[in-house]
DRENBAKOL-578165 format. One record per residue (C-alpha): residue number from 0; z, y, x. Coordinates in Angstrom, 2 decimals. Last residue first. Layout:
nr->NUM; c3->Z; c2->Y; c1->X
...
END
This chain:
nr->170; c3->3.12; c2->-0.12; c1->10.46
nr->169; c3->0.58; c2->2.01; c1->8.86
nr->168; c3->-2.71; c2->0.70; c1->11.12
nr->167; c3->-1.61; c2->-2.63; c1->10.30
nr->166; c3->-2.00; c2->-2.41; c1->6.45
nr->165; c3->0.95; c2->-3.97; c1->4.84
nr->164; c3->2.68; c2->-0.21; c1->3.96
nr->163; c3->-0.61; c2->0.64; c1->2.09
nr->162; c3->-0.38; c2->-2.07; c1->-0.63
nr->161; c3->-4.16; c2->-2.90; c1->-1.18
nr->160; c3->-3.28; c2->-6.86; c1->-1.25
nr->159; c3->0.25; c2->-7.72; c1->-0.78
nr->158; c3->0.51; c2->-10.52; c1->-2.55
nr->157; c3->3.87; c2->-12.62; c1->-2.64
nr->156; c3->4.25; c2->-16.07; c1->-0.88
nr->155; c3->2.25; c2->-18.25; c1->1.27
nr->154; c3->4.22; c2->-20.69; c1->3.10
nr->153; c3->3.30; c2->-23.27; c1->0.37
nr->152; c3->-0.36; c2->-23.76; c1->1.24
nr->151; c3->-2.72; c2->-21.36; c1->-1.49
nr->150; c3->-5.93; c2->-22.76; c1->-2.66
nr->149; c3->-8.86; c2->-20.62; c1->-2.79
nr->148; c3->-11.48; c2->-18.98; c1->-5.34
nr->147; c3->-13.36; c2->-16.86; c1->-4.92
nr->146; c3->-13.09; c2->-13.43; c1->-7.17
nr->145; c3->-14.11; c2->-11.07; c1->-4.68
nr->144; c3->-17.04; c2->-12.65; c1->-2.87
nr->143; c3->-17.14; c2->-14.13; c1->0.62
nr->142; c3->-13.58; c2->-14.39; c1->1.17
nr->141; c3->-11.17; c2->-13.12; c1->4.26
nr->140; c3->-7.80; c2->-14.89; c1->4.23
nr->139; c3->-4.59; c2->-12.75; c1->5.16
nr->138; c3->-1.27; c2->-13.98; c1->6.10
nr->137; c3->1.55; c2->-11.71; c1->7.16
nr->136; c3->4.94; c2->-12.17; c1->9.20
nr->135; c3->7.25; c2->-9.53; c1->10.16
nr->134; c3->10.57; c2->-10.46; c1->11.88
nr->133; c3->9.58; c2->-8.25; c1->15.41
nr->132; c3->7.56; c2->-5.52; c1->13.99
nr->131; c3->8.80; c2->-3.13; c1->17.21
nr->130; c3->8.05; c2->-5.45; c1->19.91
nr->129; c3->6.43; c2->-8.63; c1->17.91
nr->128; c3->4.33; c2->-9.94; c1->14.78
nr->127; c3->3.01; c2->-13.16; c1->13.86
nr->126; c3->0.01; c2->-12.73; c1->12.05
nr->125; c3->-1.28; c2->-15.58; c1->10.05
nr->124; c3->-5.70; c2->-15.57; c1->9.57
nr->123; c3->-5.96; c2->-18.36; c1->6.96
nr->122; c3->-9.16; c2->-20.12; c1->6.96
nr->121; c3->-11.99; c2->-20.58; c1->4.63
nr->120; c3->-14.92; c2->-22.10; c1->5.57
nr->119; c3->-18.14; c2->-19.78; c1->4.80
nr->118; c3->-19.93; c2->-20.30; c1->1.52
nr->117; c3->-23.80; c2->-19.75; c1->1.41
nr->116; c3->-23.75; c2->-22.74; c1->-1.21
nr->115; c3->-20.71; c2->-23.00; c1->-3.25
nr->114; c3->-17.87; c2->-24.69; c1->-2.48
nr->113; c3->-15.90; c2->-25.95; c1->-5.34
nr->112; c3->-12.31; c2->-26.66; c1->-4.25
nr->111; c3->-10.34; c2->-29.78; c1->-2.85
nr->110; c3->-7.51; c2->-29.03; c1->-0.41
nr->109; c3->-7.25; c2->-27.25; c1->2.64
nr->108; c3->-7.69; c2->-23.27; c1->3.89
nr->107; c3->-7.84; c2->-24.23; c1->7.61
nr->106; c3->-4.81; c2->-22.16; c1->9.69
nr->105; c3->-5.74; c2->-19.79; c1->12.60
nr->104; c3->-2.67; c2->-18.38; c1->14.01
nr->103; c3->-2.40; c2->-14.60; c1->15.23
nr->102; c3->0.25; c2->-13.88; c1->17.77
nr->101; c3->1.11; c2->-9.99; c1->17.13
nr->100; c3->1.31; c2->-6.76; c1->19.31
nr->99; c3->0.45; c2->-3.37; c1->17.71
nr->98; c3->0.71; c2->-0.09; c1->19.61
nr->97; c3->2.32; c2->2.34; c1->17.44
nr->96; c3->1.68; c2->5.67; c1->18.72
nr->95; c3->-1.82; c2->6.52; c1->18.97
nr->94; c3->-3.89; c2->5.21; c1->21.05
nr->93; c3->-5.31; c2->7.25; c1->24.18
nr->92; c3->-4.22; c2->4.21; c1->26.99
nr->91; c3->-6.03; c2->1.56; c1->24.59
nr->90; c3->-9.14; c2->3.19; c1->25.54
nr->89; c3->-9.09; c2->2.36; c1->29.63
nr->88; c3->-7.95; c2->-1.23; c1->28.41
nr->87; c3->-10.62; c2->-1.64; c1->26.01
nr->86; c3->-12.83; c2->-0.63; c1->28.53
nr->85; c3->-11.49; c2->-2.94; c1->30.98
nr->84; c3->-11.81; c2->-5.74; c1->28.11
nr->83; c3->-15.37; c2->-4.79; c1->27.68
nr->82; c3->-16.92; c2->-4.72; c1->24.16
nr->81; c3->-17.34; c2->-6.86; c1->21.31
nr->80; c3->-18.38; c2->-4.87; c1->18.41
nr->79; c3->-16.90; c2->-4.19; c1->14.71
nr->78; c3->-18.21; c2->-2.40; c1->11.28
nr->77; c3->-16.03; c2->-2.64; c1->8.46
nr->76; c3->-15.98; c2->-1.46; c1->5.00
nr->75; c3->-13.38; c2->-2.33; c1->2.58
nr->74; c3->-13.44; c2->-5.08; c1->-0.05
nr->73; c3->-9.97; c2->-6.28; c1->-1.75
nr->72; c3->-8.29; c2->-2.62; c1->-1.79
nr->71; c3->-9.47; c2->-2.96; c1->-5.93
nr->70; c3->-9.39; c2->1.44; c1->-5.92
nr->69; c3->-13.58; c2->1.37; c1->-5.28
nr->68; c3->-15.40; c2->3.44; c1->-3.01
nr->67; c3->-19.18; c2->2.94; c1->-3.61
nr->66; c3->-22.00; c2->2.13; c1->-0.97
nr->65; c3->-21.84; c2->-1.17; c1->0.34
nr->64; c3->-23.09; c2->-3.04; c1->-2.47
nr->63; c3->-20.23; c2->-5.67; c1->-3.22
nr->62; c3->-18.09; c2->-2.48; c1->-4.06
nr->61; c3->-16.60; c2->-0.43; c1->-0.91
nr->60; c3->-12.99; c2->0.34; c1->-0.25
nr->59; c3->-12.11; c2->2.98; c1->2.29
nr->58; c3->-13.23; c2->2.46; c1->5.95
nr->57; c3->-13.05; c2->0.61; c1->8.85
nr->56; c3->-14.00; c2->1.05; c1->12.68
nr->55; c3->-13.37; c2->-1.81; c1->15.01
nr->54; c3->-13.80; c2->-1.62; c1->18.63
nr->53; c3->-13.21; c2->-5.43; c1->20.14
nr->52; c3->-11.68; c2->-7.14; c1->23.21
nr->51; c3->-11.98; c2->-10.57; c1->24.27
nr->50; c3->-10.16; c2->-12.83; c1->27.02
nr->49; c3->-7.03; c2->-12.85; c1->24.89
nr->48; c3->-7.27; c2->-10.57; c1->21.74
nr->47; c3->-7.68; c2->-7.30; c1->22.84
nr->46; c3->-7.99; c2->-5.22; c1->20.17
nr->45; c3->-8.82; c2->-1.44; c1->19.72
nr->44; c3->-9.00; c2->0.65; c1->16.24
nr->43; c3->-10.67; c2->3.67; c1->14.62
nr->42; c3->-9.41; c2->3.99; c1->11.14
nr->41; c3->-10.43; c2->5.34; c1->7.93
nr->40; c3->-8.78; c2->5.69; c1->4.32
nr->39; c3->-8.15; c2->9.68; c1->4.68
nr->38; c3->-6.22; c2->8.42; c1->8.15
nr->37; c3->-6.82; c2->7.33; c1->10.98
nr->36; c3->-8.16; c2->7.57; c1->15.41
nr->35; c3->-7.23; c2->5.96; c1->17.95
nr->34; c3->-5.28; c2->2.70; c1->17.23
nr->33; c3->-3.95; c2->0.52; c1->18.76
nr->32; c3->-4.22; c2->-3.38; c1->19.49
nr->31; c3->-2.84; c2->-6.37; c1->21.59
nr->30; c3->-3.54; c2->-9.60; c1->19.78
nr->29; c3->-2.13; c2->-12.90; c1->21.47
nr->28; c3->-4.32; c2->-16.36; c1->20.35
nr->27; c3->-3.41; c2->-19.28; c1->17.52
nr->26; c3->-5.27; c2->-22.56; c1->17.59
nr->25; c3->-5.88; c2->-25.22; c1->15.04
nr->24; c3->-2.92; c2->-24.46; c1->12.76
nr->23; c3->-0.89; c2->-26.52; c1->10.75
nr->22; c3->2.39; c2->-26.91; c1->12.73
nr->21; c3->2.81; c2->-23.13; c1->13.05
nr->20; c3->1.49; c2->-22.55; c1->9.47
nr->19; c3->5.33; c2->-23.88; c1->8.71
nr->18; c3->6.68; c2->-21.11; c1->9.91
nr->17; c3->8.41; c2->-19.77; c1->5.91
nr->16; c3->8.15; c2->-17.60; c1->3.44
nr->15; c3->5.16; c2->-15.30; c1->4.81
nr->14; c3->3.65; c2->-12.33; c1->2.34
nr->13; c3->0.23; c2->-12.00; c1->1.74
nr->12; c3->-2.77; c2->-10.32; c1->1.91
nr->11; c3->-6.58; c2->-10.96; c1->0.71
nr->10; c3->-10.06; c2->-10.23; c1->2.25
nr->9; c3->-13.33; c2->-9.00; c1->1.44
nr->8; c3->-14.49; c2->-7.49; c1->4.87
nr->7; c3->-17.84; c2->-5.06; c1->4.22
nr->6; c3->-20.64; c2->-4.70; c1->6.81
nr->5; c3->-21.12; c2->-8.32; c1->7.46
nr->4; c3->-22.54; c2->-8.32; c1->10.79
nr->3; c3->-26.41; c2->-9.68; c1->11.30
nr->2; c3->-26.26; c2->-12.42; c1->13.69
nr->1; c3->-28.20; c2->-11.71; c1->16.93
nr->0; c3->-31.77; c2->-11.95; c1->17.42
END
């Protein structure tokens, strides 16, 4: 039986102040993504990540029960399914203007912290944008719950969680 997908994404987003994340990364991959639809706090995205592809639907901010909209900007509805890479390439032909190209660096969240039973290991996802967004670098950390503690490495700057101009769909 496949693992049940979490339908709520809880993440915090930050500006990046240096490229120190590159030496701390355990892996990285190239991403091309486009949006088939966006508006009213909802998006439909197609992403090719190295040799994998995904169709993702994101919705407005939600509470822990996944039902009510909140203003925190931390938790949002997210549904994602793997799709065939050739299908993703075909769907990207229908994408709205503003394709996004980026390298995603995966950096373990290091340091001593109390890990509560059931929590996942935390990782920073640092996106180094290319093309029309060259020079922009953002970091995200996905959490199990909104007030989960984590340590910020030296390359993490100002928090921009909930600031719509930093959502990929708005770039």
